[in-house]
C-alpha atoms as one frame of an Amber mdcrd trajectory, in Angstrom:
protein
  22.586 -15.733  26.960  21.560 -18.009  29.893  19.256 -20.877  29.264  18.080
 -20.626  32.771  14.732 -19.146  33.740  14.761 -16.532  36.456  12.302 -15.491
  39.193  12.373 -12.298  41.056  11.566 -12.445  44.858  12.249 -10.276  47.762
  14.232 -12.733  49.933  15.760 -16.196  49.140  16.889 -18.293  51.969  19.212
 -21.355  51.336  18.375 -24.067  53.693  15.110 -25.179  55.379  16.598 -25.760
  58.844  15.662 -23.932  62.136  17.523 -20.700  61.156  16.154 -20.469  57.568
  12.558 -21.254  58.501  12.606 -18.901  61.532  13.781 -16.152  59.301  11.071
 -16.832  56.700   8.377 -16.828  59.452   9.762 -13.757  60.963   9.767 -11.888
  57.621   6.114 -12.745  56.895   5.226 -11.650  60.628   6.767  -8.225  59.808
   5.415  -7.863  56.198   3.070 -10.470  54.864   3.526  -8.953  51.272   7.104
  -9.959  51.037   7.883 -12.711  48.596  10.076 -15.186  50.493  11.381 -18.434
  48.973  13.300 -21.171  50.903  15.465 -23.677  48.914  16.179 -27.081  50.586
  18.639 -29.617  49.116  16.779 -32.664  50.886  14.051 -34.451  49.253  11.770
 -33.071  51.908  12.135 -30.671  54.782  13.933 -32.412  57.568  15.450 -35.082
  55.341  18.934 -33.807  56.060  18.377 -32.465  59.531  20.249 -34.374  62.335
  20.755 -33.367  65.927  20.632 -34.811  69.321  18.320 -32.916  70.210  17.703
 -31.172  73.444  16.197 -27.816  72.595  16.123 -24.691  74.595  12.738 -23.119
  73.713  13.787 -19.548  74.317  13.813 -18.529  70.560  10.621 -20.630  70.026
   8.975 -18.716  72.726   9.793 -15.439  70.977   8.882 -16.522  67.435   5.644
 -18.567  68.059   4.531 -18.257  71.727   1.735 -20.826  71.301   4.097 -23.440
  69.877   3.419 -25.784  72.812  -0.219 -26.360  71.686   0.675 -28.113  68.336
   4.365 -28.680  68.077   5.696 -32.288  68.515   8.682 -31.024  70.461   6.447
 -30.149  73.366   5.710 -33.989  73.953   8.696 -34.578  76.031  10.008 -31.980
  78.400  13.312 -32.891  80.075  12.618 -34.689  83.401  16.101 -35.692  84.464
  19.655 -34.370  83.686  22.653 -36.547  84.245  26.367 -36.108  83.442  28.558
 -39.265  83.433  32.241 -39.619  83.485  33.034 -43.086  82.056  35.920 -45.431
  82.613  36.301 -48.648  80.660  33.749 -50.450  82.913  32.569 -47.908  85.498
  30.514 -44.793  85.639  30.823 -41.703  87.781  27.915 -39.283  87.918  29.175
 -35.701  88.258  27.143 -33.946  91.031  24.633 -31.588  89.497  25.499 -28.876
  91.898  29.037 -29.006  90.527  27.835 -28.062  86.988  27.678 -24.354  86.116
  24.095 -23.248  86.003  24.092 -22.686  82.222  24.489 -26.514  81.973  20.952
 -27.148  83.438  18.383 -28.522  81.072  15.440 -27.520  83.223  12.666 -26.157
  80.909  14.126 -27.792  77.805  12.613 -30.432  75.547  14.050 -33.452  73.897
  12.661 -34.712  70.449  13.390 -34.897  66.706  14.905 -31.741  65.185  13.485
 -33.073  61.855  10.015 -33.094  63.083  10.471 -29.538  64.565  11.584 -28.191
  61.189   8.740 -29.927  59.442   6.354 -28.200  61.858   8.111 -24.860  61.303
   7.743 -25.396  57.464   3.995 -25.936  57.804   3.648 -22.717  59.832   5.842
 -20.772  57.140   3.720 -22.182  54.246   0.525 -21.155  56.049   1.894 -17.714
  56.057   2.676 -17.795  52.234   6.390 -18.751  52.277   7.329 -20.898  49.209
   9.438 -23.814  50.130  11.120 -25.901  47.482  12.599 -29.217  48.715  14.898
 -31.177  46.349  16.252 -27.798  44.821  19.825 -27.420  46.071  21.372 -23.918
  45.526  24.558 -24.512  43.603  25.747 -21.117  42.498  25.728 -17.582  43.967
  24.571 -14.742  41.612  26.278 -11.332  41.711  25.253  -7.923  40.187  27.463
  -5.611  38.235  28.734  -4.075  41.597  29.698  -7.486  42.988  26.847  -7.564
  45.391  24.934 -10.896  45.900  21.766 -10.804  44.012  20.398 -14.394  44.529
  21.246 -17.961  43.756  20.850 -20.434  40.978  19.638 -24.070  41.658  21.393
 -27.199  40.534  21.076 -28.384  36.921  19.179 -31.664  36.837  19.879 -34.628
  34.526  23.533 -34.126  34.044  25.481 -37.313  33.429  28.873 -38.208  35.173
  30.886 -37.158  32.075  29.088 -33.883  32.053  26.796 -34.458  29.072  23.008
 -33.778  29.219  20.726 -36.842  29.761  17.246 -36.903  28.165  15.605 -35.511
  31.212  18.031 -32.660  31.618  16.659 -29.433  33.048  18.722 -26.322  33.719
  18.598 -24.722  37.172  16.573 -21.721  37.827  17.963 -18.268  38.843  16.354
 -16.602  41.952  16.902 -12.971  41.827  16.521 -11.517  45.383  16.796  -8.264
  47.124  18.529 -10.192  49.879  19.880 -13.782  50.271  20.216 -15.616  53.480
  22.653 -18.621  53.710  21.300 -21.118  56.322  23.187 -24.171  54.943  24.235
 -25.474  58.314  27.742 -26.385  59.341  30.382 -26.057  56.526  28.041 -25.052
  53.866  29.502 -25.106  50.435  28.110 -21.731  49.407  28.867 -20.287  52.752
  32.549 -21.206  52.257  32.512 -19.194  48.946  30.933 -16.102  50.644  33.610
 -16.285  53.460  36.315 -16.202  50.853  34.541 -13.700  48.471  33.958 -11.126
  51.172  36.910 -11.931  53.562  34.439 -12.593  56.373  36.991 -14.444  58.565
  39.596 -11.794  58.598  38.930 -10.805  62.206  37.912 -14.181  63.714  39.527
 -17.520  64.629  39.090 -20.348  62.192  35.962 -22.440  62.755  36.675 -25.958
  64.239  34.216 -28.867  64.218  33.134 -32.171  65.871  31.671 -35.038  64.101
  28.327 -36.190  65.593  27.075 -39.731  64.725  23.564 -40.678  65.961  21.288
 -43.565  66.117  17.647 -44.092  67.065  16.650 -47.265  68.973  13.316 -48.650
  70.029  13.989 -50.029  73.467  12.213 -52.288  76.020   9.500 -50.207  77.764
  10.845 -51.250  81.126  14.175 -49.463  80.388  12.449 -46.314  78.887  12.203
 -43.113  81.020  10.842 -40.150  78.839  12.653 -36.972  79.385  15.857 -38.593
  80.837  18.906 -36.811  79.433  22.445 -38.270  79.792  25.662 -36.819  78.610
  28.955 -38.662  78.935  32.669 -37.939  78.758  35.876 -39.897  79.217  35.983
 -43.476  77.868  36.643 -44.433  75.141  38.206 -41.310  73.678  40.361 -40.986
  76.767  42.385 -44.077  75.420  43.073 -42.459  72.033  44.077 -39.043  73.337
  40.993 -37.546  71.690  38.045 -35.762  73.325  34.360 -35.509  72.945  31.530
 -37.371  74.467  28.200 -39.281  74.208  24.616 -38.558  74.733  21.516 -40.596
  75.330  18.008 -39.004  75.408  14.889 -40.848  76.267  12.321 -39.470  73.807
   8.661 -40.128  72.800   7.160 -43.523  71.597   9.668 -45.812  73.552  12.716
 -44.428  71.638  16.068 -43.239  72.672  18.372 -40.979  70.537  21.936 -41.732
  71.250  25.114 -40.582  69.701  28.636 -39.634  69.993  30.642 -36.426  69.224
  34.405 -36.663  68.372  36.249 -33.410  68.156  37.825 -33.407  64.738  41.116
 -31.656  66.030  42.548 -35.157  66.848  46.235 -35.694  65.941  46.184 -39.592
  65.403  45.192 -40.344  61.794  44.209 -43.895  62.928  41.333 -42.557  64.975
  37.906 -43.669  63.605  35.092 -41.678  65.121  32.659 -44.320  63.807  34.438
 -47.065  65.685  34.777 -44.904  68.820  30.966 -44.605  68.676  30.558 -48.422
  68.435  32.968 -48.857  71.392  31.025 -46.384  73.448  27.785 -48.267  72.981
  29.400 -51.462  74.491  30.053 -49.728  77.756  28.003 -51.471  80.450  25.951
 -48.541  81.317  25.019 -47.768  77.708  24.554 -51.523  76.685  22.171 -51.986
  79.632  19.769 -49.517  78.019  20.071 -50.875  74.538  19.944 -54.752  75.256
  16.707 -56.138  73.873  16.211 -53.104  71.636  16.370 -52.411  67.947  18.410
 -49.912  66.007  15.979 -48.064  63.597  18.013 -45.167  62.140  21.529 -43.901
  61.643  23.133 -40.654  60.544  25.983 -38.308  60.908  26.787 -34.548  60.747
  29.555 -32.112  61.504  29.048 -29.703  64.293  30.445 -26.166  64.752  32.631
 -26.101  67.920  34.662 -22.807  67.482  32.489 -20.712  69.718  32.103 -16.933
  69.809  35.675 -16.337  68.635  35.030 -18.146  65.376  31.805 -16.214  64.464
  32.784 -14.356  61.271  31.523 -11.143  59.891  27.911 -11.953  59.315  26.735
  -9.508  56.619  28.022  -8.533  53.204  26.312  -6.703  50.192  23.178  -8.424
  49.353  23.199 -11.238  51.992  24.083 -12.627  55.462  25.043 -15.748  57.237
  22.555 -17.230  59.802  22.433 -20.356  62.010  25.164 -22.887  61.824  26.475
 -21.330  58.539  27.879 -18.634  60.989  28.552 -20.997  63.889  26.390 -20.331
  66.965  26.724 -23.653  68.811  27.051 -23.528  72.534  29.631 -26.451  72.841
  29.305 -27.169  76.560  25.598 -27.164  76.358  25.619 -29.145  73.048  22.963
 -26.824  71.878  22.490 -24.537  68.766  18.934 -24.678  67.734  17.823 -21.651
  69.794  20.705 -19.514  68.823  20.307 -20.443  65.136  16.673 -19.642  65.269
  17.337 -16.137  66.944  19.995 -15.284  64.354  17.410 -15.952  61.594  14.950
 -13.691  63.394  17.432 -10.935  63.846  18.391 -11.140  60.060  14.666 -10.992
  59.094  14.342  -7.789  61.260  17.161  -6.148  59.416  15.942  -7.107  55.949
  12.422  -6.067  56.658  13.698  -2.633  57.752  16.053  -2.359  54.708  13.265
  -3.232  52.201  10.891  -0.968  53.977  13.419   1.787  53.553  13.906   1.143
  49.749  17.274  -0.341  50.212  18.270  -3.425  48.159  21.471  -5.519  48.004
  23.308  -3.424  50.456  25.158  -4.646  53.531  22.966  -5.585  56.486  25.211
  -3.990  59.083  22.345  -3.679  61.625  22.142  -7.427  61.521  25.657  -8.035
  62.452  25.397  -5.346  65.275  22.103  -6.951  66.510  23.619 -10.321  66.916
  26.648  -9.013  68.756  24.367  -7.189  71.268  21.924 -10.036  71.586  21.484
 -12.823  74.126  23.339 -15.001  71.526  26.478 -13.114  72.312  25.824 -13.237
  76.037  25.404 -16.920  76.131  28.384 -17.659  73.695  30.792 -15.321  75.484
  30.286 -17.195  78.741  31.624 -20.381  77.224  34.124 -19.106  74.676  37.089
 -20.801  76.253  35.528 -24.144  77.039  36.478 -25.838  73.650  40.049 -24.512
  73.377  40.785 -25.344  77.047  39.882 -28.925  76.601  41.679 -29.104  73.264
  44.844 -27.613  74.824  44.991 -29.349  78.172  43.077 -32.583  77.500  39.761
 -33.852  78.731  40.622 -34.170  82.411  42.565 -30.868  83.235  40.825 -29.074
  80.326  37.243 -29.837  81.525  38.127 -28.764  85.145  39.596 -25.418  83.826
  36.549 -24.893  81.596  34.128 -25.515  84.455  35.971 -22.966  86.578  35.982
 -20.420  83.780  32.252 -20.929  83.160  31.361 -20.690  87.059  33.542 -17.457
  87.139  31.758 -15.986  84.217  28.380 -16.774  85.844  29.695 -14.354  88.560
  30.556 -11.855  85.868  34.314 -12.637  86.020  36.510 -15.144  84.207  39.778
 -15.667  82.389  40.981 -12.244  81.169  41.691 -13.709  77.608  40.070 -15.610
  74.888  41.773 -18.596  73.504  42.253 -19.347  69.768  42.051 -22.336  67.482
  43.842 -24.059  64.676  42.000 -25.806  61.868  41.211 -29.403  62.207  42.904
 -30.303  59.042  46.160 -28.875  60.471  45.756 -30.920  63.748  46.332 -34.192
  61.856  49.905 -35.573  62.326  51.769 -38.152  60.402  50.971 -41.731  60.890
  54.473 -42.837  61.635  54.077 -41.011  64.968  51.310 -43.366  66.069  50.296
 -46.965  66.304  47.237 -48.348  64.336  44.255 -48.827  66.722  42.806 -52.300
  66.855  39.164 -51.613  67.033  36.837 -54.636  68.074  34.705 -56.246  65.488
  30.944 -55.427  65.618  28.784 -57.975  67.314  25.721 -57.157  65.234  23.634
 -56.593  68.304  24.927 -53.417  69.959  27.741 -52.451  67.562  27.562 -52.618
  63.764  29.688 -51.992  60.631  29.477 -48.805  58.414  27.664 -50.245  55.471
  24.729 -51.722  57.459  24.624 -48.323  59.287  24.507 -46.436  56.033  21.670
 -48.520  54.853  19.620 -47.307  57.865  20.282 -43.557  56.741  18.074 -44.040
  53.749  20.867 -42.431  51.566  20.447 -42.383  47.848  22.078 -40.468  44.953
  21.458 -40.792  41.229  24.461 -42.940  40.190  25.061 -41.305  36.711  25.799
 -37.783  37.886  28.993 -35.838  38.396  30.774 -36.774  41.746  29.849 -34.075
  44.349  33.067 -34.971  46.258  35.673 -33.233  44.165  39.461 -33.694  44.458
  41.316 -30.455  43.685  44.374 -32.703  42.702  43.567 -36.362  41.951  47.216
 -37.432  42.562  47.166 -36.168  46.297  45.706 -39.230  47.907  48.288 -41.498
  46.494  51.160 -39.015  46.671  50.587 -37.631  50.165  47.598 -38.936  52.122
  48.347 -42.489  51.937  52.178 -42.469  52.486  52.199 -39.618  55.185  48.880
 -40.254  56.892  47.897 -43.825  56.112  44.830 -42.825  54.279  42.720 -41.106
  56.929  39.706 -40.661  54.596  38.958 -44.374  55.015  38.537 -43.865  58.839
  37.215 -40.319  59.425  34.308 -40.826  57.061  31.311 -42.281  58.953  29.741
 -43.612  55.688  32.397 -45.578  54.012  32.618 -43.213  51.091  36.449 -43.364
  50.862  38.249 -46.591  50.289  41.823 -47.430  49.329  42.278 -50.415  46.937
  45.298 -52.002  45.418  47.117 -52.343  48.712  48.242 -55.975  48.138  49.617
 -54.992  44.793  51.522 -52.088  46.415  49.732 -49.552  44.318  47.124 -47.783
  46.732  44.412 -45.915  44.882  41.570 -43.973  46.409  37.953 -44.932  45.390
  35.273 -42.489  46.091  31.771 -44.218  46.727  29.743 -41.033  46.561  26.558
 -42.964  46.707  27.162 -43.525  50.367  27.567 -39.989  51.279  25.301 -38.726
  54.225  26.358 -35.071  53.689  28.118 -34.782  57.045  30.866 -32.650  55.510
  33.789 -34.377  57.604  35.902 -34.931  54.516  35.657 -31.275  53.554  36.842
 -30.399  57.129  39.390 -33.031  58.180  41.300 -33.898  54.971  44.990 -32.888
  55.953  45.673 -31.530  52.552  42.312 -29.696  52.101  42.151 -31.539  48.738
  38.370 -32.554  49.058  35.745 -29.966  48.074  32.116 -31.017  48.932  29.551
 -29.523  46.483  25.904 -30.230  45.972  24.685 -33.326  44.372  21.619 -33.540
  42.202  18.557 -32.364  43.988  17.011 -34.800  46.506  20.240 -36.809  46.911
  21.659 -37.797  50.169  20.051 -39.286  53.449  16.416 -39.470  54.170  16.102
 -39.086  57.957  12.600 -39.768  59.208  12.760 -38.186  62.646  16.368 -37.694
  63.500
C-alpha cells in the first residue's frame, strides 16, 4: 500500500508558466466550482521562467481584456523594431519593408516573462486556483484502463544513496479528472507521455535552440525604452552554425540581451556559451553595454520544430499545452501568445467534458480546436523557415525562408513541408573538425561560465540523487570522449559536465549537478542520448528574479 497521501481534484496542471496559468484561469472563468491545482517545480512562480521577451498580446487580450491596467508587461510597448545582419566588425540593417508583415513587432510589448507569470498567478489565485511552488511532478499516475489519472509529486528528503534522511517526506498523489502537461520545452513527463501514447507517430521530430540570456543595467544615455533589435550572421557564420541575438531595451534602465544557437550544429567543438560571449564583443553590441553592469544570467532550450513537429496533443486523461507541445513561431522568436492560447483551448475542452459527465477520456475536441485556431494559421505560414535555414545555411536559407513567408502572406508558398532530423543525430565526429579557439573573457563584457552561473541564483540540495541520469555510465568514456571530444563540456551553458583525468590519459566525466539551470540541452544534444533529465528535489534550480 502506498505511503503517499492522495488529493482528489478536477484538474491538475504541471507547470506554472503562461500556458498552465492561462488554462487555470480559463477553467475558473468557465466554471468557478472546478478544483484546479497547479504544480510548479521552481521555488516560486517565475523562478524558472526565462524568455527574451517580446510578447504578442493577442492571447492576453482574449483571456483578460483589462490586463493593461495592472500587468507589468504593459509598461514598455515596442517603439522601434530593427533587424541587423552582423559581420565581424560591421552592421547592416535589413530594411523594414523587406521583412514579411508577420515579422512586425507593432503592438507588442517587451518585458519580463517571469513578472508576467507572477501576475497571472495572482489573478489565478484570486479566482480560487491552488498553486503549489516547490512541488515538482515526478511521476504520472494511471488507472486500470491505462488512462492518465493524475501525477505524484517528488519525494523530499532522499539522500544521494537513496536512503531516507530525517526530514524525509513522501510525495503526494493528485488524482484528477484531467491532467495538463505545461512543463515547457523538453519536459521530462512530456517525454514519457509522447512515448506512452505514441504521440509523435505522425509528426516530425522536435528540434531545439539553446537560448542564453543576461540582464544588464546600462547607462541611461544609451537606454531607449521599447527599442527591439534582432541580429543574425556573425559570429555563428564562422562556425557553420546558425541562430541569432537579441537586445531589448526594457523598463528601469535595463536591457535584456541574449543569443540563440540552433542545436542542430554538426561541429562538436561549438560552444553556444562562448558564441554568446563573442557576440557581445561586436562593436554594435558592446557600445550599448559599456559602462553597464551585468545583473542576471540564465539559459533555456527553445522549441524550433514548428508546425510539422507538433505531436498529437490529447490522450486519455490528459493533454500537452504550451511549449510541451511546441508552438514557438521561430522567425518571430515568440511563443508566449500561442502557448497561452493552447492552454485556453484545452480548458474549453476540459470544462465541456466535465460538464458532460466525462472523466479521463481523450480530449479530441482540444486537438481539433488547436488545428483550426489562429495558432495553426500562424505556424503554418512559417513552417519551412527553420528547415530551410538548417538545410541551406543562414545566407541562402534566410533568403528562401523570407520568400516563402512573403508568398504565404499572399496565400501561396512552397508546395511542400520540409522535415527535420534530431539535434543529437546532427552531431558529427570530432576528427572531422578543428577545435575552436574562443577568446578569453575580459570580465567586463564577456565572462566565464562559473561567474555566470552564480548570477542565476542556482541552488540544489547537495545530498540528493543526481537528477542528470546516465543510462549507461560507461558511454562518456567509451563513446563521447573518443568520438566527439566530450561535447557535454561545451554544449552545457552552466559548466555541469567536466572531463577530468585527461593528463593521465584516463578521461572521466564528472557531473556537477549543483550548477544545473534546467535548460535541458544535455537531454537534447547528447549524441548518444545517454543523458536523462529528471526533476531534482522541489525548489532546486535557478532563481530568476525578472528574466
